C-alpha positions in Angstrom: 78.1 -82.5 -9.5 75.4 -81.6 -7.8 77.6 -79.1 -5.6 78.7 -77.2 -8.9 75.5 -76.5 -10.1 74.9 -75.4 -6.7 78.1 -73.3 -6.6 76.4 -72.0 -10.3 73.0 -71.3 -8.9 74.5 -69.5 -6.1 76.9 -66.9 -7.7 76.6 -63.7 -8.1 76.6 -63.4 -11.7 74.1 -66.2 -12.0 71.9 -63.9 -9.9 72.7 -60.7 -12.4 72.0 -62.6 -15.6 69.1 -64.1 -14.5 67.6 -60.6 -12.5 68.5 -59.2 -16.4 66.3 -61.9 -18.5 63.3 -61.6 -15.6 63.5 -57.7 -15.8 63.6 -58.0 -19.8 60.6 -60.5 -20.3 58.2 -58.1 -17.5 59.4 -55.2 -20.0 57.3 -56.8 -22.7 54.7 -58.1 -21.1 53.9 -54.6 -20.0 55.0 -52.9 -23.3 52.6 -55.0 -24.7 50.0 -54.2 -22.1 50.2 -50.6 -22.3 49.9 -51.0 -25.8 47.3 -52.7 -26.3 43.6 -51.5 -27.6 40.8 -51.4 -25.8 37.5 -49.9 -26.2 34.9 -49.1 -23.0 31.7 -46.5 -22.9 31.8 -43.3 -21.0 28.8 -42.2 -19.5 27.6 -39.1 -17.8 29.9 -36.5 -19.6 28.8 -32.9 -19.0 28.2 -30.9 -21.6 29.8 -27.3 -21.9 28.3 -24.4 -23.5 30.8 -22.0 -24.5 30.0 -18.2 -26.6 26.9 -17.6 -24.5 27.4 -14.0 -24.2 26.8 -13.8 -28.3 23.4 -15.2 -27.4 22.8 -12.7 -25.0 24.2 -10.1 -27.5 21.7 -10.8 -30.3 18.9 -10.5 -26.9 18.8 -13.8 -27.0 18.4 -17.0 -24.6 18.9 -20.7 -24.2 15.7 -22.0 -22.6 16.3 -25.6 -23.0 19.8 -26.9 -22.7 18.9 -30.7 -23.3 20.7 -33.0 -21.4 23.7 -32.3 -19.1 25.2 -35.1 -19.8 26.3 -37.7 -22.7 27.9 -40.9 -23.3 29.9 -42.2 -26.4 32.1 -45.0 -26.8 36.1 -44.4 -26.9 38.8 -46.8 -28.1 42.5 -46.5 -27.9 45.7 -47.8 -26.2 45.2 -49.2 -22.5 48.1 -46.5 -21.2 45.5 -43.5 -22.8 41.9 -45.2 -21.9 42.9 -45.6 -17.8 43.0 -41.8 -18.0 39.6 -41.5 -19.3 36.7 -40.8 -17.0 33.4 -38.3 -17.0 35.3 -36.0 -15.0 38.3 -35.8 -18.0 36.2 -34.9 -20.9 33.7 -32.7 -21.7 31.2 -31.9 -25.0 31.3 -28.6 -25.7 28.6 -27.1 -27.9 29.6 -23.6 -29.7 26.7 -21.3 -29.2 28.0 -18.9 -31.9 25.7 -20.7 -34.8 22.5 -18.9 -32.5 21.4 -16.4 -34.4 17.3 -16.6 -34.2 14.6 -18.1 -32.1 13.9 -21.4 -32.3 11.9 -24.1 -30.6 14.1 -27.0 -31.6 17.5 -26.3 -32.9 20.2 -29.0 -32.9 24.5 -28.3 -32.6 27.1 -30.6 -32.4 29.2 -30.5 -29.7 33.3 -31.6 -30.0 34.6 -33.8 -27.3 37.3 -32.2 -24.9 39.9 -33.7 -22.8 41.8 -32.6 -20.0 45.5 -31.9 -20.5 47.6 -34.6 -20.6 45.6 -37.3 -22.5 46.8 -37.8 -26.1 43.6 -37.1 -27.8 45.0 -38.7 -31.5 45.8 -41.7 -29.8 41.7 -42.4 -29.0 38.7 -42.7 -31.5 35.6 -41.6 -30.8 32.3 -43.3 -31.6 28.4 -44.5 -30.2 27.5 -40.9 -29.1 24.5 -39.8 -28.0 22.3 -37.8 -30.0 24.6 -39.3 -33.1 26.8 -36.4 -31.9 24.1 -32.8 -31.9 22.5 -31.5 -28.4 19.4 -30.4 -28.8 18.0 -27.0 -27.5 15.5 -24.0 -27.5 15.7 -20.8 -28.3 13.6 -17.3 -27.3 13.9 -13.9 -27.7 14.3 -12.2 -24.1 11.7 -9.9 -23.1 11.2 -7.2 -20.8 8.4 -6.1 -18.7 7.8 -4.3 -15.6 6.0 -6.2 -12.6 3.6 -4.4 -10.5 4.4 -5.4 -6.7 1.4 -6.5 -4.7 1.1 -6.6 -0.7 0.1 -9.9 0.9 -0.5 -8.9 4.2 -0.7 -12.3 7.3 -1.9 -11.5 10.9 -3.0 -8.3 12.1 -0.9 -5.7 10.7 -2.0 -2.8 12.8 -3.1 -2.5 16.5 -6.5 -1.8 17.9 -7.6 2.0 17.4 -5.5 2.3 13.7 -5.6 1.8 9.9 -3.8 1.6 7.3 -3.8 3.8 4.4 -3.2 1.9 0.6 0.3 0.0 0.8 3.1 2.2 -1.1 6.3 0.4 -3.0 9.4 2.9 -4.3 9.5 2.2 -7.2 5.7 0.8 -7.9 7.6 -2.2 -10.3 9.9 -4.7 -10.3 11.7 -5.0 -14.3 12.0 -8.9 -14.9 13.8 -10.1 -18.0 14.1 -13.7 -19.6 12.6 -16.0 -21.5 9.6 -14.3 -23.8 7.1 -17.0 -22.6 7.8 -16.7 -19.2 7.8 -13.1 -19.1 4.8 -12.9 -20.3 2.8 -15.4 -18.0 4.3 -13.2 -14.8 1.1 -11.6 -12.9 2.9 -9.9 -10.1 5.6 -9.6 -7.7 4.0 -10.5 -4.5 5.5 -9.2 -1.0 4.9 -11.2 2.2 4.2 -8.3 5.1 4.4 -10.6 8.4 4.0 -7.7 10.9 1.5 -7.2 13.8 0.1 -4.7 16.0 1.9 -1.9 14.2 1.1 2.0 15.6 2.8 4.2 13.1 3.6 4.9 9.6 6.4 1.6 9.3 9.0 1.2 6.4 10.5 -1.8 5.2 12.4 -3.7 2.3 11.6 -6.9 1.8 12.1 -9.8 -0.5 9.3 -11.0 -3.4 7.9 -14.0 -5.3 6.7 -13.6 -9.0 3.5 -15.5 -9.4 2.0 -16.3 -12.8 -1.3 -15.9 -13.9 -2.6 -18.9 -12.8 -1.7 -18.2 -8.9 2.0 -20.4 -8.5 4.9 -19.2 -8.1 7.7 -19.2 -11.1 10.6 -20.2 -10.1 13.4 -17.9 -11.4 16.2 -20.2 -12.0 19.7 -18.7 -14.3 16.9 -17.8 -17.0 15.1 -15.0 -15.5 16.9 -11.5 -14.5 15.2 -8.9 -12.1 16.3 -4.9 -11.8 16.0 -5.4 -7.9 16.5 -8.6 -5.8 13.9 -6.3 -2.7 10.6 -3.9 -2.3 10.7 -0.8 -0.3 7.6 -0.9 0.7 5.6 2.0 3.3 2.4 1.1 5.6 0.8 4.1 6.2 -0.9 4.0 9.4 -2.9 6.1 11.5 -5.5 6.5 14.3 -9.4 5.9 14.1 -11.1 7.8 16.3 -15.2 7.8 16.5 -16.1 11.5 17.3 -19.6 12.6 18.6 -21.2 15.5 17.0 -22.7 18.2 18.8 -24.7 21.7 18.5 -24.2 24.7 20.9 -27.7 26.1 21.9 -28.5 29.5 23.3 -31.7 28.8 25.8 -34.4 30.9 26.5 -38.1 32.2 26.6 -38.7 29.2 28.6 -36.5 26.9 26.8 -33.9 25.1 28.8 -31.7 22.0 28.9 -34.1 20.6 31.0 -37.0 20.6 28.5 -35.0 20.8 25.4 -34.1 17.6 23.0 -31.4 17.5 20.4 -31.4 14.7 17.9 -28.3 14.6 15.4 -28.1 12.2 12.5 -25.6 11.0 12.2 -24.9 11.3 15.9 -20.7 10.6 15.0 -18.3 10.5 12.4 -14.7 8.3 12.5 -12.1 10.2 11.6 -8.2 9.1 10.9 -5.2 11.1 11.2 -2.4 11.5 13.3 -2.9 11.1 17.0 -2.0 14.7 17.6 -4.9 15.8 15.0 -8.0 13.7 17.0 -7.4 15.2 20.6 -10.8 17.0 20.2 -13.8 15.3 22.2 -16.7 16.5 19.9 -17.1 18.1 16.5 -19.8 21.0 16.6 -21.8 21.8 13.9 -22.3 25.6 15.2 -24.7 27.7 17.1 -28.8 27.4 17.2 -30.7 30.3 19.1 -34.0 28.4 20.9 -35.8 31.9 20.6 -35.7 31.9 16.5 -38.3 29.0 16.4 -41.6 28.0 18.2 -41.1 24.4 19.4 -39.8 22.5 16.6 -36.3 23.1 14.5 -35.1 20.6 11.6 -31.4 21.8 10.0 -28.9 20.8 8.0 -25.6 21.8 9.2 -22.2 21.3 6.8 -19.4 19.0 8.7 -16.2 20.4 8.5 -13.0 18.7 9.7 -9.1 19.6 9.5 -7.3 19.0 6.0 -5.0 16.7 8.9 -7.7 14.3 8.9 -10.0 11.7 6.7 -13.3 11.7 7.1 -13.6 7.6 7.0 -17.8 8.1 7.4 -17.7 10.1 4.1 -20.9 11.9 5.4 -20.5 16.2 4.7 -23.4 17.2 7.0 -25.8 16.2 9.3 -29.3 17.1 10.7 -30.0 18.4 14.0 -33.7 18.0 15.2 -34.7 20.5 18.1 -37.5 20.0 20.1 -38.9 22.2 23.2 -41.5 20.4 25.3 -43.8 21.5 27.9 -44.2 25.3 26.2 -46.6 27.6 24.8 -46.7 30.3 22.8 -48.9 33.0 22.2 -49.3 36.7 20.5 -50.0 40.0 21.9 -50.5 43.2 20.3 -48.1 46.1 22.7 -49.1 49.4 22.3 -46.4 49.7 25.5 -43.5 51.2 23.7 -40.9 53.2 24.4 -38.1 54.8 23.3 -35.0 55.6 25.4 -30.7 57.4 24.5 -32.5 59.9 22.4 -29.4 62.2 21.2 -29.8 65.6 23.1 -32.1 68.4 20.9 -33.8 65.6 18.8 -37.3 64.1 19.1 -38.2 60.6 18.2 -42.0 59.4 17.1 -42.7 55.6 17.0 -44.4 55.2 13.4 -46.6 51.6 14.4 -49.1 52.1 17.1 -48.5 48.5 18.4 -46.1 45.7 17.6 -47.5 42.2 17.6 -44.7 40.6 19.7 -44.7 36.8 20.3 -43.9 35.2 23.3 -43.1 31.7 24.7 -43.2 30.0 28.4 -43.9 27.1 30.4 -47.5 26.1 29.3 -48.6 27.0 33.2 -47.6 30.5 33.1 -48.2 31.6 29.7 -51.8 32.0 30.6 -50.8 34.8 33.4 -49.6 36.6 30.9 -51.4 40.0 29.5 -50.4 42.8 27.1 -50.5 45.3 30.4 -46.9 42.7 31.0 -45.3 43.8 28.0 -42.9 47.0 26.9 -41.1 47.2 24.1 -38.1 48.8 24.5 -36.3 51.2 21.4 -33.3 51.8 21.8 -32.0 54.8 19.8 -28.3 55.2 21.0 -26.6 54.5 17.5 -28.2 56.9 15.8 -26.7 60.1 17.5 -27.4 63.4 15.6 -29.0 61.6 12.7 -32.7 62.9 11.7 -35.2 61.2 9.4 -36.8 57.7 9.2 -35.0 54.7 10.7 -35.6 51.2 11.4 -34.6 50.2 15.6 -33.8 47.7 17.0 -36.6 47.0 19.8 -36.2 44.4 23.2 -39.5 43.0 24.7 -39.9 42.8 28.5 -42.1 41.3 30.6 -42.6 42.2 33.6 -42.4 39.6 36.5 -40.0 37.0 34.5 -36.8 36.3 33.1 -36.5 36.5 29.6 -34.9 32.8 30.4 -38.4 31.9 31.4 -40.9 33.7 29.5 -39.3 35.7 26.4 -40.4 37.2 22.8 -39.4 34.6 19.6 -37.4 36.4 16.7 -36.1 40.0 17.1 -38.4 43.1 16.8 -37.9 46.7 14.9 -39.9 49.5 14.8 -40.1 52.1 12.6 -39.0 55.7 13.9 -39.4 59.3 12.6 -36.2 61.4 14.2 -36.2 65.4 14.2 -34.1 68.0 15.0 -35.9 70.3 17.8 -36.5 73.7 16.7 -33.6 76.3 17.8 -31.1 73.1 18.6 
């Protein structure tokens, strides 16, 4: 009996029947399991928005899109549910309903699934937000925001300066939520250069700064007309130049006894280095025989149009003092006419001319009027006749004009007549 049972159990036919029965049982188990209804909650389902371009067309922008994810409870066959995850499901919000700015606006979202998931076999419940997402909408606002530099370090080398930094264009156009754009105070450009010696052009990024001085993060809501600023830093040489006057010495005034004071003594100029080669600026010429011993005068300060007068002064006061000299007056009758035209006679009208001489204080007491001679030169009158005022030159016998000389200029009235028979 046992042998017969063993032969049956080990027979090929028995094994085939046994395999068929096992397969059938397994199929029923799997089929039951796959079609079993299960329920799960899925977190972190991403929220996506469609028709955002319509919002932009309406000159609006969504400033707050609410929570970026939602959660929901799904129920369905195990076979379908096994394919569900936060990566295969999307909560889609249609922005087509957005027509005007709102502080809060509730929009429904629709659950969509990746391809291959039988949505009809599923039911959804327990939406977070009761199936709505809350958004905020503002008008799009545009305005031009001025660039402003922020300099770090020593921008220029010693002996140079920079003019106001220029931007081309002067501003950047910013658009975005009205509440954000209105709060922008400046577009700050950070300049980190040092020891520049020539005008420099740069292309630099900028940062939007709010009214409280804090940086405004651009994110995805703000748009700008340019990502960079075109910067020009005008740089010039700087030089302090002394002022001077040209002196015409004489009548006892020499370099040794003449003292000159100029106020201001110098000016500071800026410009291209090629235009700053001068060692001094001359205010003009002073004839030291045009006054007695002291002079004060104001002279205009003229600089080239290529230069900028950083000192701001437009004139200078010059004071001249001649020391250790004496001034004396003499009534001189020794008047001589020279360069008379042949056939003409000249008569000096004044019998004497008062002459003022200046010279060293040790010498002037020795001078008498007999030392003084007045020469009237008629060379320029040629064949003219009548009364003329002719220039006169003063000489002092025994002394050069530089040591003892006349102050000022002199003339003499002369009557010129044509000789009879000429």
